[in-house]
C-alpha positions in Angstrom: -9.4 13.0 4.9 -10.8 10.0 3.0 -14.3 10.9 4.1 -13.9 14.4 2.7 -12.7 13.0 -0.6 -15.8 10.9 -0.8 -18.3 13.5 0.4 -17.1 16.7 -1.4 -17.7 15.4 -4.9 -21.4 14.7 -4.1 -22.1 18.4 -3.5 -20.4 19.2 -6.9 -22.3 16.4 -8.7 -25.6 17.0 -10.5 -27.7 15.5 -7.7 -25.8 17.6 -5.1 -26.3 20.8 -7.1 -30.0 20.0 -7.6 -30.4 19.4 -3.8 -28.7 22.7 -3.0 -31.0 24.5 -5.6 -34.1 22.9 -4.1 -33.1 24.0 -0.6 -32.6 27.5 -1.9 -36.1 27.4 -3.5 -37.6 26.2 -0.3 -36.4 29.4 1.4 -36.7 31.9 -1.5 -39.8 30.4 -3.2 -38.3 31.6 -6.6 -39.4 29.2 -9.3 -36.2 29.9 -11.2 -34.3 27.4 -8.9 -36.8 24.7 -9.7 -36.4 25.3 -13.4 -32.6 25.3 -13.1 -32.8 22.0 -11.1 -34.9 20.4 -13.9 -32.5 21.6 -16.6 -29.5 20.2 -14.8 -31.2 16.8 -14.4 -32.2 16.7 -18.1 -28.7 17.5 -19.2 -26.9 15.2 -16.7 -29.2 12.2 -17.5 -28.9 12.5 -21.3 -27.2 9.5 -22.7 -25.2 11.5 -25.3 -23.9 13.9 -22.6 -23.0 11.0 -20.3 -21.2 9.1 -23.1 -19.4 12.2 -24.3 -18.1 12.9 -20.8 -17.0 9.3 -20.4 -15.1 9.4 -23.6 -13.3 12.6 -22.5 -12.3 10.9 -19.2 -11.0 7.8 -21.0 -9.1 9.7 -23.7 -6.6 9.0 -25.1 -6.8 5.4 -23.9 -8.4 2.7 -26.1 -8.7 -1.1 -25.8 -5.4 -2.6 -26.9 -4.4 -6.2 -27.7 -2.1 -8.0 -25.2 0.1 -9.0 -28.0 1.2 -5.3 -28.4 2.5 -5.2 -24.8 6.2 -5.8 -24.2 7.5 -7.8 -21.2 7.7 -5.8 -18.0 8.9 -6.5 -14.4 5.4 -6.8 -13.0 1.7 -6.5 -13.7 -0.1 -4.3 -11.1 -3.8 -4.6 -10.8 -5.5 -1.8 -8.8 -8.4 -2.4 -6.4 -12.0 -1.3 -6.8 -13.9 -4.3 -8.3 -15.3 -6.2 -5.3 -18.2 -5.8 -2.9 -19.4 -8.0 0.0 -22.8 -9.6 0.0 -24.6 -11.7 2.6 -25.3 -11.4 6.3 -23.9 -12.4 9.6 -24.6 -16.1 8.9 -22.8 -16.2 5.6 -21.1 -13.5 3.4 -19.0 -13.6 0.3 -17.4 -11.3 -2.2 -18.7 -10.7 -5.7 -17.2 -8.7 -8.7 -18.7 -5.3 -9.5 -16.7 -5.5 -12.6 -14.1 -8.3 -13.2 -12.2 -6.7 -16.1 -9.2 -5.6 -14.1 -8.8 -9.0 -12.5 -9.0 -11.0 -15.7 -6.8 -8.6 -17.6 -4.1 -9.1 -15.0 -4.4 -12.9 -15.3 -4.3 -12.8 -19.1 -1.2 -10.6 -19.1 0.6 -13.1 -16.8 -0.6 -16.1 -18.7 0.8 -14.5 -21.9 4.1 -14.0 -20.1 4.2 -10.2 -20.1 5.7 -10.3 -16.6 6.8 -12.7 -13.9 5.0 -11.0 -11.0 1.4 -10.2 -10.5 0.7 -7.6 -7.8 -2.8 -6.9 -6.3 -3.4 -3.9 -4.1 -5.1 -4.5 -0.8 -7.8 -1.9 -1.0 -9.8 -1.3 2.2 -11.8 1.7 3.1 -12.4 2.7 6.8 -16.0 1.8 6.6 -15.2 -1.8 5.4 -12.8 -2.8 8.2 -14.8 -6.0 8.7 -14.1 -7.0 5.1 -11.0 -8.9 3.9 -8.7 -6.5 2.0 -9.5 -6.8 -1.7 -6.1 -7.9 -2.8 -6.1 -11.0 -0.6 -9.5 -12.1 -2.0 -8.1 -11.7 -5.5 -4.9 -13.6 -4.7 -7.0 -16.6 -3.5 -9.1 -16.4 -6.6 -6.0 -16.3 -8.9 -4.4 -19.2 -7.1 -7.6 -21.3 -7.5 -7.5 -20.6 -11.2 -3.9 -21.9 -11.4 -2.3 -18.5 -12.4 1.5 -19.0 -12.9 4.3 -16.9 -11.6 4.7 -14.9 -8.4 1.6 -13.3 -6.9 2.0 -10.5 -4.4 -0.3 -8.3 -2.3 0.5 -4.8 -1.0 -0.1 -3.4 2.4 -3.6 -2.1 3.1 -4.4 1.0 1.1 -7.2 3.5 0.9 -6.6 5.4 -2.3 -4.6 5.5 -5.5 -1.8 7.4 -4.0 -1.3 4.9 -1.2 -1.5 2.1 -3.9 1.4 3.7 -5.7 3.5 3.9 -2.5 2.7 0.4 -1.5 3.7 -1.1 -4.8 7.2 0.4 -4.5 7.8 -1.6 -1.4 7.4 -4.8 -3.4 9.6 -4.1 -6.4 12.9 -2.1 -7.0 12.8 1.5 -7.9 12.7 2.2 -11.7 11.0 -1.1 -12.3 8.7 -1.4 -15.3 5.1 -2.2 -14.7 2.0 -2.9 -16.7 -0.7 -0.9 -14.9 -4.2 -2.4 -15.0 -7.1 -0.2 -14.1 -10.3 1.3 -15.5 -9.8 3.5 -18.5 -11.4 6.6 -16.8 -9.0 6.1 -13.8 -5.8 5.5 -15.9 -4.8 9.2 -16.3 -4.6 9.8 -12.5 -3.1 6.4 -11.8 -0.3 6.6 -14.4 0.6 10.0 -13.1 0.9 8.8 -9.5 2.9 5.7 -10.3 5.3 7.5 -12.5 5.8 10.0 -9.6 7.2 7.0 -7.6 9.8 6.4 -10.2 8.2 3.5 -12.0 8.1 3.0 -15.7 4.4 2.6 -16.6 2.8 0.8 -19.5 -0.9 1.5 -19.3 -3.4 -1.4 -19.9 -6.8 0.2 -19.7 -10.0 -1.9 -19.2 -13.5 -1.4 -17.9 -14.5 1.2 -20.5 -17.6 3.1 -19.6 -18.1 4.8 -23.0 -19.6 3.2 -26.0 -20.2 3.8 -29.7 -23.8 5.1 -29.6 -25.9 5.0 -32.7 -28.5 7.6 -33.3 -31.9 6.7 -31.9 -34.7 8.8 -30.4 -34.5 6.5 -27.4 -31.0 7.9 -26.7 -32.6 11.1 -25.7 -34.5 9.5 -22.9 -33.1 10.3 -19.5 -31.3 7.4 -17.8 -29.8 6.7 -14.4 -26.7 5.2 -16.1 -26.0 8.5 -17.8 -26.4 10.4 -14.5 -23.8 8.0 -13.1 -21.4 8.8 -16.0 -21.8 12.6 -15.6 -21.2 12.2 -11.8 -18.1 10.1 -12.5 -16.7 12.8 -14.8 -17.0 15.4 -12.1 -15.6 13.1 -9.3 -12.7 11.9 -11.4 -11.7 15.4 -12.4 -11.8 16.6 -8.8 -9.4 13.7 -8.0 -7.1 14.6 -10.8 -7.0 18.2 -9.7 -6.4 17.3 -6.1 -3.4 15.0 -6.9 -1.9 17.5 -9.3 -1.9 20.2 -6.6 -0.8 18.0 -3.7 1.6 15.7 -5.4 
């Protein structure tokens, strides 16, 4: 099922749709499909479009000061920030985006909870990797992070993360949930389904305050990524709403 979740969004993404249209053109030889492909690419790579869709995903969440957060039972940091680099002789782990990790540490250091929980994210095609949560625990310990640091069982997706966390803390516990802003809507929904009281702490914002510039009308790969993220995340939200 995890493979389907990863593959299906591609065919509904701008690149997937363009690929399908070009295949149709190859057999039909109707230029309309080439024109439509170009139009989709121009729209999906436009910085204003990408930024607008990212804002829609992140709404209503905004950056918030840690001082505004009340004390909870635990800080929960979701996986999705590491990748492995190197070869058979030597490999290591690097951050794709460290915001989740350092937000969790800052919350603990400012005594917003006594427990820090990392989820042990590991996908089927990364079985030779160390589960993410264990890498992050080692890093947190090396930085002298106070309090109790826990890691969940291995998990493959957000739903499994929500289940795994309930095995470490009592039902109805209050948690500060740390994840990317675009991912918070779905995550909060799933953790509350498990009977946890969730205080969102969104980080890793993808949208920005764009100022008008003719350069902003230039197509960009980054904007294509934001458009694709919008589609992928909404598919995930719809799936979990239907299933859970």
